C-alpha positions as CSV (number, residue, x, y, z in Angstrom):
1,X,0.7,20.0,-13.3
2,X,-1.8,18.3,-11.1
3,X,-5.4,18.3,-12.2
4,X,-7.9,20.5,-10.4
5,X,-8.8,19.1,-7.0
6,X,-12.3,17.9,-6.1
7,X,-14.0,19.6,-3.2
8,X,-11.1,22.0,-2.5
9,X,-10.8,23.3,1.0
10,X,-8.1,25.0,3.2
11,X,-5.5,22.6,4.5
12,X,-4.6,22.5,8.2
13,X,-1.0,23.1,9.4
14,X,1.5,20.5,8.4
15,X,2.1,19.6,12.0
16,X,-1.3,17.8,11.9
17,X,-0.6,15.8,8.7
18,X,-0.3,12.1,8.6
19,X,0.7,10.7,5.2
20,X,0.0,7.1,4.1
21,X,1.5,6.1,0.8
22,X,1.5,3.1,-1.5
23,X,4.9,2.2,-3.1
24,X,4.9,0.4,-6.5
25,X,3.7,2.9,-9.1
26,X,3.3,5.6,-6.5
27,X,6.4,6.5,-4.4
28,X,8.4,4.0,-6.4
29,X,8.6,3.9,-10.2
30,X,6.6,0.9,-11.4
31,X,9.4,-0.4,-13.7
32,X,12.7,0.7,-12.1
33,X,11.6,0.9,-8.4
34,X,13.4,4.2,-8.2
35,X,12.3,6.9,-5.7
36,X,14.7,9.6,-6.8
37,X,12.1,12.0,-8.1
38,X,10.4,12.2,-4.7
39,X,13.5,12.6,-2.6
40,X,13.5,16.5,-2.4
41,X,9.9,16.5,-1.2
42,X,10.6,13.7,1.2
43,X,13.5,15.6,2.7
44,X,11.2,18.6,3.1
45,X,8.6,16.5,4.9
46,X,11.3,15.0,7.2
47,X,12.4,18.5,8.1
48,X,8.8,19.4,8.9
49,X,8.6,16.2,11.0
50,X,5.6,15.0,9.0
51,X,5.2,11.2,9.4
52,X,5.3,9.4,6.0
53,X,3.9,5.9,6.5
54,X,4.6,3.2,3.9
55,X,1.3,1.3,3.4
56,X,2.0,-1.5,0.9
57,X,1.5,-5.0,-0.2
58,X,5.2,-5.5,0.3
59,X,6.7,-7.5,3.1
60,X,8.1,-6.1,6.3
61,X,11.6,-7.1,5.2
62,X,11.1,-5.2,1.9
63,X,9.6,-2.1,3.7
64,X,12.4,-2.0,6.3
65,X,15.0,-1.9,3.5
66,X,13.1,0.8,1.6
67,X,12.5,2.9,4.7
68,X,16.2,2.8,5.5
69,X,16.9,4.1,2.0
70,X,14.4,6.9,2.4
71,X,15.6,7.7,6.0
72,X,12.1,7.1,7.4
73,X,11.5,6.0,10.9
74,X,7.6,6.2,10.9
75,X,5.6,3.0,11.4
76,X,5.4,0.6,8.4
77,X,2.2,-1.1,7.2
78,X,3.1,-4.3,5.4
79,X,1.2,-6.9,3.3
80,X,-1.9,-4.8,2.7
81,X,-2.5,-3.9,6.3
82,X,-1.8,-7.3,7.8
83,X,1.3,-6.2,9.7
84,X,2.2,-2.9,11.4
85,X,5.9,-2.4,12.5
86,X,7.2,0.3,14.8
87,X,10.9,0.8,13.9
88,X,11.7,3.1,16.8
89,X,10.6,0.6,19.5
90,X,11.2,-2.5,17.3
91,X,7.7,-3.8,17.9
92,X,5.6,-5.7,15.3
93,X,1.8,-6.1,15.4
94,X,0.1,-8.7,13.2
95,X,-3.5,-7.9,12.3
96,X,-4.1,-10.6,9.8
97,X,-3.9,-14.4,9.5
98,X,-0.8,-16.6,9.9
99,X,1.1,-17.1,6.6
100,X,1.5,-20.9,7.1
101,X,-2.3,-21.2,7.6
102,X,-3.0,-19.2,4.5
103,X,-0.7,-21.3,2.3
104,X,-2.2,-24.5,3.8
105,X,-5.7,-23.3,2.9
106,X,-4.7,-22.4,-0.6
107,X,-3.0,-25.8,-1.2
108,X,-6.2,-27.5,0.1
109,X,-8.4,-25.5,-2.2
110,X,-6.1,-26.1,-5.2
111,X,-6.1,-29.8,-4.6
112,X,-9.8,-30.2,-3.8
113,X,-11.3,-27.8,-6.4
114,X,-8.5,-28.2,-9.1
115,X,-8.0,-24.4,-9.3
116,X,-5.1,-23.3,-11.4
117,X,-3.0,-20.7,-9.7
118,X,0.5,-20.3,-8.3
119,X,1.9,-18.2,-5.4
120,X,5.1,-17.1,-3.8
121,X,5.3,-20.2,-1.7
122,X,5.4,-22.3,-4.9
123,X,8.4,-20.4,-6.3
124,X,12.1,-20.0,-5.6
125,X,13.5,-16.5,-5.3
126,X,14.8,-16.7,-8.8
127,X,11.3,-17.1,-10.2
128,X,9.9,-14.3,-8.0
129,X,12.6,-12.1,-9.4
130,X,11.7,-12.9,-12.9
131,X,8.0,-12.3,-12.4
132,X,8.4,-9.0,-10.5
133,X,11.5,-7.5,-12.1
134,X,13.1,-7.3,-8.7
135,X,16.8,-8.0,-8.2
136,X,17.4,-11.4,-6.6
137,X,18.2,-10.1,-3.2
138,X,15.0,-8.0,-3.2
139,X,13.0,-11.0,-4.4
140,X,14.3,-12.9,-1.4
141,X,13.0,-10.2,0.9
142,X,9.6,-10.4,-0.9
143,X,9.5,-14.1,-0.1
144,X,9.8,-13.4,3.7
145,X,6.0,-13.2,4.2
146,X,4.1,-13.0,7.5
147,X,0.4,-12.8,6.7
148,X,-0.4,-12.7,3.0
149,X,0.2,-14.7,-0.2
150,X,0.5,-13.1,-3.7
151,X,-0.6,-15.4,-6.5
152,X,-1.1,-15.4,-10.2
153,X,-4.5,-16.6,-11.3
154,X,-4.1,-19.0,-14.2
155,X,-7.6,-20.3,-14.3
156,X,-10.8,-19.1,-16.2
157,X,-12.1,-15.8,-15.1
158,X,-15.5,-17.3,-14.2
159,X,-13.8,-19.5,-11.6
160,X,-12.3,-16.5,-9.7
161,X,-15.5,-15.5,-7.9
162,X,-16.2,-19.1,-6.5
163,X,-12.6,-19.2,-5.4
164,X,-13.1,-15.8,-3.7
165,X,-16.2,-17.0,-1.9
166,X,-14.5,-20.1,-0.6
167,X,-11.7,-17.9,0.8
168,X,-14.3,-15.8,2.6
169,X,-15.8,-18.9,4.1
170,X,-12.3,-19.8,5.3
171,X,-11.9,-16.4,7.0
172,X,-9.7,-15.0,4.3
173,X,-9.9,-12.2,1.7
174,X,-8.8,-11.6,-1.8
175,X,-7.3,-8.2,-3.0
176,X,-6.2,-7.2,-6.4
177,X,-2.8,-5.7,-6.7
178,X,-0.7,-4.3,-9.5
179,X,0.8,-7.6,-10.5
180,X,-0.8,-10.2,-8.3
181,X,-3.9,-11.2,-6.4
182,X,-3.3,-11.1,-2.6
183,X,-4.8,-13.7,-0.3
184,X,-4.8,-12.5,3.4
185,X,-6.9,-12.4,6.5
186,X,-9.9,-10.2,7.1
187,X,-7.9,-7.0,7.4
188,X,-6.8,-4.3,5.0
189,X,-4.9,-1.1,4.5
190,X,-7.7,1.0,5.9
191,X,-7.9,-0.9,9.2
192,X,-4.2,-0.4,9.7
193,X,-4.5,3.3,8.8
194,X,-7.3,3.8,11.3
195,X,-5.3,2.0,14.0
196,X,-2.3,4.3,13.4
197,X,-4.4,7.5,13.1
198,X,-5.9,6.7,16.5
199,X,-2.5,6.2,18.0
200,X,-1.3,9.6,16.6
201,X,-4.4,11.3,17.8
202,X,-3.7,10.0,21.3
203,X,-0.1,11.2,21.1
204,X,-0.8,14.6,19.6
205,X,-4.0,15.4,21.4
206,X,-5.6,16.3,18.1
207,X,-7.1,14.4,15.1
208,X,-4.6,13.9,12.4
209,X,-5.2,15.2,8.9
210,X,-4.8,12.1,6.8
211,X,-3.3,12.3,3.2
212,X,-3.2,9.1,1.2
213,X,-1.5,8.5,-2.1
214,X,-2.0,5.5,-4.4
215,X,-2.3,4.5,-8.1
216,X,-4.2,1.2,-8.3
217,X,-7.5,-0.5,-7.3
218,X,-5.8,-2.0,-4.3
219,X,-5.5,1.6,-2.9
220,X,-9.1,2.7,-3.4
221,X,-10.3,2.0,0.1
222,X,-7.3,3.7,1.7
223,X,-7.8,6.7,-0.6
224,X,-11.5,6.8,0.2
225,X,-10.8,6.9,4.0
226,X,-8.4,9.8,3.8
227,X,-9.1,13.5,4.2
228,X,-7.1,14.1,1.0
229,X,-6.8,11.4,-1.7
230,X,-4.0,11.7,-4.2
231,X,-4.5,9.5,-7.2
232,X,-1.2,9.1,-8.9
233,X,-1.4,8.7,-12.7
234,X,-1.2,5.1,-13.7
235,X,-0.2,4.7,-17.4
236,X,0.3,0.9,-17.1
237,X,-2.8,-0.3,-15.3
238,X,-6.3,0.4,-13.8
239,X,-6.5,3.5,-11.6
240,X,-8.5,3.4,-8.3
241,X,-12.1,4.3,-8.6
242,X,-13.6,6.5,-5.8
243,X,-17.3,7.3,-5.3
244,X,-18.3,10.7,-6.5
245,X,-20.4,11.1,-3.3
246,X,-17.2,11.3,-1.1
247,X,-16.7,14.9,0.2
248,X,-12.9,14.6,0.6
249,X,-10.4,16.7,-1.3
250,X,-9.1,14.7,-4.3
251,X,-6.1,15.3,-6.5
252,X,-5.1,13.5,-9.7
253,X,-1.5,13.9,-10.8
254,X,-0.5,14.2,-14.4
255,X,2.8,12.4,-13.8
256,X,3.3,8.8,-12.8
257,X,5.2,7.3,-9.9
258,X,7.5,9.3,-7.7
259,X,7.4,12.3,-10.0
260,X,3.6,12.4,-9.6
261,X,4.0,11.8,-5.8
262,X,6.3,14.8,-5.6
263,X,4.1,16.9,-7.8
264,X,1.0,16.4,-5.6
265,X,2.8,16.8,-2.3
266,X,4.6,19.9,-3.4
267,X,1.2,21.4,-4.3
268,X,-0.3,20.4,-1.0
269,X,2.6,21.9,0.9
270,X,2.3,25.1,-1.0
271,X,-1.4,25.3,0.0
272,X,-0.9,24.4,3.6
273,X,-1.1,26.7,6.7
274,X,2.1,27.5,8.4
């Protein structure tokens, strides 16, 4: 069962819903990457024509493969809001910095300041597979980056903040994910979410009712910007922290991963207007 919601309120009709979801640990199992437990609810949302938008640190190549498995044709938000892809019209919009420029800046900082870290551009697909638990073919998709670089911080913790400040000075940002730190341009999941919500509002002629689902600190801003925040139980890591002053409706699931995703969405559907 889901825990009691914070600031409960009547939900609008599902035709106004716009769902943004994280993947690892949320719609996908953190260990097996399975989405089987969420499939019945996803099928229900497809039948209701509710857009389910994947909003993840994963690459566009990874998201396109997962979206195909899930039979989703909604826009995809890749690399923590750096890239938006529209599958129906095969159009890609880059909001963040160029990948080659990010890697060059990281290499320059590592050489000049002697920081100890390693990122995807340092590793072959075999090592990415070993570090992520992904199959080799999926790891190769994870290496096809457009606008962000995941890295493992191997230096002292007290050197992380100076590194962060130097990235900011270079026009970049640093986000904490479930397994890696992510270096990217000055954009995020929320900017991409607002961009797409504005597009749907123009298309529908009404403001979308935004539901966001996530399980980690990297999802906190996206959750805070939604009308309903679903915090999926995270037994393996740090959950997102949201300010108590927020007046949104908030739901905590008791189950992790896709089972928790389905648990929360089933409850919301049951409480929605026709």
